[in-house]
C-alpha positions as CSV (number, residue, x, y, z in Angstrom):
1,M,9.6,0.3,30.0
2,S,12.7,0.9,28.0
3,G,14.0,2.9,25.1
4,N,13.6,0.7,22.0
5,Q,17.0,0.2,20.4
6,N,16.2,-3.1,18.5
7,T,17.4,-3.5,15.0
8,I,16.1,-5.4,12.0
9,S,18.4,-7.1,9.4
10,F,17.9,-6.9,5.8
11,H,18.7,-9.5,3.2
12,D,21.2,-7.1,1.6
13,G,23.4,-7.3,4.7
14,K,22.3,-3.9,6.1
15,S,20.2,-3.2,9.1
16,A,17.8,-0.6,10.5
17,P,16.2,0.5,13.8
18,Q,12.9,-1.3,14.3
19,T,11.2,1.8,15.5
20,G,11.4,5.1,13.6
21,L,9.6,8.4,13.4
22,G,7.1,8.9,10.5
23,V,6.6,12.5,9.4
24,W,3.6,12.2,7.1
25,Q,1.4,15.4,7.4
26,V,4.1,17.1,9.6
27,E,4.3,20.6,8.1
28,D,7.8,21.6,6.8
29,D,8.0,24.7,9.1
30,I,7.8,22.4,12.2
31,A,9.5,19.3,10.8
32,A,12.9,20.4,12.1
33,S,11.8,20.8,15.7
34,V,9.8,17.5,15.7
35,V,12.9,15.7,14.2
36,T,15.2,17.3,16.7
37,T,13.0,16.4,19.6
38,A,12.6,12.8,18.4
39,L,16.4,12.4,18.1
40,E,17.0,13.8,21.6
41,I,14.5,11.2,22.9
42,G,16.5,8.4,21.2
43,Y,15.0,7.9,17.8
44,R,17.6,7.2,15.1
45,S,15.3,6.4,12.2
46,I,13.4,9.1,10.3
47,D,10.8,8.3,7.5
48,T,9.8,11.0,5.1
49,A,8.8,11.2,1.4
50,A,9.0,13.6,-1.6
51,I,5.3,14.1,-1.5
52,Y,5.2,15.1,2.1
53,G,6.8,18.4,1.2
54,N,8.9,18.3,4.4
55,E,12.3,17.0,3.3
56,P,13.9,20.5,3.8
57,G,12.7,20.6,7.4
58,V,13.6,17.0,8.2
59,G,17.1,17.8,6.8
60,K,17.4,20.9,9.0
61,G,16.5,18.9,12.0
62,I,19.1,16.2,11.2
63,A,21.7,18.9,10.8
64,Q,20.7,20.7,14.1
65,S,20.9,17.4,16.0
66,G,24.6,17.1,15.8
67,I,24.3,13.4,15.6
68,A,26.9,11.7,13.3
69,R,25.4,10.7,10.0
70,D,26.3,7.1,10.3
71,E,24.3,6.8,13.5
72,L,21.1,7.8,11.6
73,F,18.8,5.8,9.3
74,I,17.0,8.1,6.8
75,T,14.3,7.0,4.5
76,T,12.5,8.9,1.7
77,K,10.3,7.8,-1.1
78,L,9.9,8.1,-4.9
79,W,6.5,9.7,-5.9
80,N,4.2,8.3,-8.7
81,D,5.1,11.0,-11.2
82,R,8.8,10.0,-11.3
83,H,8.6,6.3,-12.2
84,G,11.2,5.4,-14.8
85,H,15.0,5.0,-14.9
86,D,16.2,8.6,-15.5
87,L,13.2,10.1,-13.6
88,S,14.0,8.0,-10.5
89,K,17.6,9.2,-10.4
90,A,16.6,12.8,-10.7
91,A,14.0,12.5,-8.0
92,L,16.4,11.0,-5.5
93,N,19.0,13.8,-6.3
94,E,16.4,16.3,-5.6
95,S,15.5,14.6,-2.3
96,L,19.1,14.5,-1.3
97,E,19.5,18.2,-2.0
98,K,16.5,19.0,0.1
99,L,17.6,16.8,2.9
100,G,21.2,18.0,2.8
101,L,22.5,14.5,2.6
102,D,24.9,12.5,0.3
103,Y,22.8,9.4,0.5
104,V,19.7,7.9,2.1
105,D,19.7,4.7,4.0
106,L,16.5,3.5,2.4
107,Y,14.8,4.6,-0.8
108,L,11.3,3.3,-1.5
109,I,8.9,3.3,-4.4
110,H,6.0,5.0,-2.6
111,W,3.1,3.4,-4.5
112,P,3.0,0.8,-7.4
113,A,0.5,2.9,-9.4
114,P,-0.2,-0.2,-11.6
115,A,-2.5,1.7,-14.0
116,Q,0.6,3.7,-15.0
117,G,2.5,0.4,-15.7
118,L,5.9,1.8,-14.9
119,F,6.8,0.4,-11.4
120,V,9.2,-2.2,-12.8
121,Q,11.2,0.6,-14.6
122,A,11.1,2.6,-11.4
123,W,12.5,-0.4,-9.6
124,E,15.2,-0.9,-12.2
125,G,16.1,2.8,-11.5
126,L,16.3,2.1,-7.8
127,I,18.6,-0.9,-8.3
128,Q,21.0,1.5,-10.2
129,L,20.8,4.1,-7.4
130,R,21.7,1.4,-4.9
131,D,24.6,0.3,-7.0
132,E,25.8,3.9,-7.2
133,G,25.6,4.3,-3.4
134,L,23.0,7.0,-3.4
135,A,20.6,4.6,-1.6
136,K,22.2,2.1,0.7
137,S,19.1,-0.1,0.6
138,I,16.0,-0.1,-1.6
139,G,12.5,-1.2,-1.1
140,V,8.8,-0.4,-1.9
141,S,5.7,0.7,-0.2
142,N,2.1,-0.5,-0.7
143,F,3.0,-3.3,-3.0
144,T,0.8,-6.3,-3.2
145,I,2.0,-10.0,-3.7
146,D,1.4,-9.7,-7.4
147,H,3.5,-6.5,-7.6
148,L,6.3,-8.1,-5.6
149,Q,6.2,-11.2,-7.8
150,R,6.5,-9.1,-10.9
151,L,9.6,-7.4,-9.5
152,L,11.2,-10.8,-8.8
153,D,10.2,-12.3,-12.3
154,E,11.4,-9.2,-14.3
155,T,14.5,-8.1,-12.3
156,G,15.5,-11.0,-10.1
157,V,15.8,-8.4,-7.2
158,L,13.4,-8.2,-4.3
159,P,13.0,-5.2,-2.0
160,V,14.5,-5.4,1.5
161,V,11.3,-3.8,2.9
162,N,7.6,-3.5,1.9
163,Q,6.0,-0.6,3.9
164,I,2.3,-1.3,4.1
165,E,-0.8,-0.1,6.1
166,L,-0.8,-2.5,9.0
167,H,-2.5,-2.4,12.4
168,P,-4.7,-4.6,14.6
169,N,-7.8,-4.0,12.5
170,F,-5.9,-4.6,9.2
171,Q,-3.3,-7.3,9.6
172,Q,-2.6,-8.4,5.9
173,Q,-1.7,-12.0,6.9
174,A,-1.2,-13.3,3.4
175,L,1.1,-10.5,2.4
176,R,3.2,-10.8,5.6
177,E,3.6,-14.6,4.9
178,F,4.8,-13.7,1.4
179,H,7.3,-11.3,3.0
180,A,8.6,-13.9,5.4
181,E,9.0,-16.5,2.6
182,H,11.1,-14.1,0.6
183,D,13.0,-12.4,3.4
184,I,11.3,-9.1,2.9
185,V,10.9,-7.0,6.1
186,T,7.4,-5.8,6.8
187,E,7.2,-2.2,7.9
188,A,4.0,-0.8,9.1
189,W,2.7,2.6,8.3
190,S,-0.3,3.8,10.3
191,P,0.9,1.2,13.0
192,L,-1.7,2.7,15.5
193,G,-4.5,2.7,13.0
194,H,-4.8,6.4,12.6
195,G,-5.6,6.8,16.2
196,Q,-9.0,5.1,15.7
197,L,-8.1,2.2,18.0
198,F,-7.2,4.0,21.2
199,Q,-10.6,3.5,22.6
200,D,-10.9,-0.1,21.6
201,P,-12.1,-2.1,24.7
202,T,-10.2,-5.2,23.8
203,L,-6.9,-3.3,23.5
204,A,-7.7,-1.2,26.5
205,G,-8.1,-4.5,28.5
206,I,-4.6,-5.7,27.4
207,A,-3.2,-2.3,28.3
208,H,-4.7,-2.4,31.8
209,K,-3.3,-5.9,32.3
210,H,0.2,-4.7,31.5
211,G,0.0,-1.3,33.1
212,C,0.7,0.6,29.9
213,T,-1.2,2.6,27.1
214,V,-3.1,1.1,24.2
215,A,-0.6,2.7,21.9
216,Q,2.3,0.8,23.6
217,V,0.3,-2.4,23.3
218,M,0.0,-2.0,19.5
219,L,3.6,-1.1,19.2
220,R,4.6,-4.2,21.3
221,W,2.5,-6.3,19.0
222,H,4.3,-4.9,15.9
223,I,7.7,-5.3,17.5
224,Q,7.0,-8.8,18.7
225,S,5.7,-9.7,15.2
226,G,8.9,-8.6,13.7
227,H,7.7,-5.5,11.9
228,M,9.4,-2.2,11.6
229,V,7.2,0.7,12.7
230,I,7.1,4.4,12.1
231,P,4.6,6.0,14.4
232,K,3.9,9.7,13.9
233,S,3.4,12.5,16.4
234,V,4.4,16.1,16.8
235,H,4.1,16.2,20.5
236,A,7.1,15.4,22.7
237,D,5.2,13.4,25.3
238,R,3.7,11.2,22.6
239,L,7.0,10.8,20.8
240,A,8.5,9.6,24.1
241,E,5.5,7.2,24.8
242,N,5.8,5.7,21.3
243,F,9.5,5.1,21.7
244,R,9.1,3.2,24.9
245,I,8.1,-0.5,24.5
246,L,7.0,-3.0,27.1
247,E,10.0,-4.9,28.5
248,Q,7.5,-7.8,29.2
249,P,6.3,-9.5,26.0
250,L,2.7,-9.8,25.2
251,D,1.6,-13.5,26.1
252,A,0.1,-16.0,23.8
253,D,-3.4,-15.0,24.9
254,D,-2.7,-11.3,24.2
255,M,-1.4,-12.1,20.7
256,A,-4.4,-14.4,19.9
257,T,-6.7,-11.7,21.1
258,I,-5.1,-9.0,18.9
259,A,-5.2,-11.5,16.0
260,S,-9.0,-11.7,16.4
261,L,-9.3,-8.0,15.7
262,D,-8.3,-8.3,12.1
263,Q,-11.1,-7.2,9.6
264,A,-11.2,-7.9,6.0
265,D,-12.5,-4.3,5.4
266,G,-10.1,-2.8,7.9
267,R,-8.1,-0.7,5.4
268,S,-8.4,3.0,6.0
269,G,-5.9,4.2,3.4
270,P,-5.9,3.8,-0.4
271,D,-6.1,0.5,-2.2
272,P,-2.8,-0.1,-3.9
273,E,-4.5,-1.7,-6.9
274,T,-6.3,1.4,-7.7
275,F,-4.5,4.3,-6.2
276,F,-3.0,6.6,-8.8
277,L,-2.2,10.2,-7.9
278,L,0.5,12.2,-9.7
279,K,0.5,15.4,-7.5
């Protein structure tokens, strides 16, 4: 085992740690301690969002860590009620104030909310924020191929990252292939399948073969597939476990076996085509 310090390069010339900490459902009053612990373990990438309600705690943890800003990679996200040119800028400024930062390394549109019909305007707002230096890189989350193609057709600018639900039971192969063709990095949220795969006998067999945990098998699969990952935990031992990856790669049989676990109905989160929540 070793600490994961791999980086991923973006098409805009920037780069990011391949493994980060996700803080979805981490309460604001404990976010600072969770972030501080993660940074002590070796994490350098933290992923939050305006809707999580924990940007103040995340910012406090960053400040308490004493780690230089340029050694960190901080991501936050634009919520559905702030799609639009001026709204997007105001939303990022609010997030920066809560985080106590002058800029974020990556700013994402959290959901396309296609029923609202404003995600292209939101994207144009993010392009402006990138040009102003408030976000070093810009991307999206939960966008489909059609959504991404519309961004390209209407703005000529593609995101550096699309953060999507992705785990062995829901592998989104066609979307990942589109990403690869257009130099978009695939980032996995729920990379461990919401914990529902820890008892999977197939993954358990691979873990036994390599003398590791099922979580480490899944994270190694993501890393080996070229994904960024943001596993979430509030426990120090699990944070450390998630940060360690196998030094020995999964072999071709392992990868084929994991590929066989894909399920067409394996999505456990919302459908990006229909999800529309403002608050």
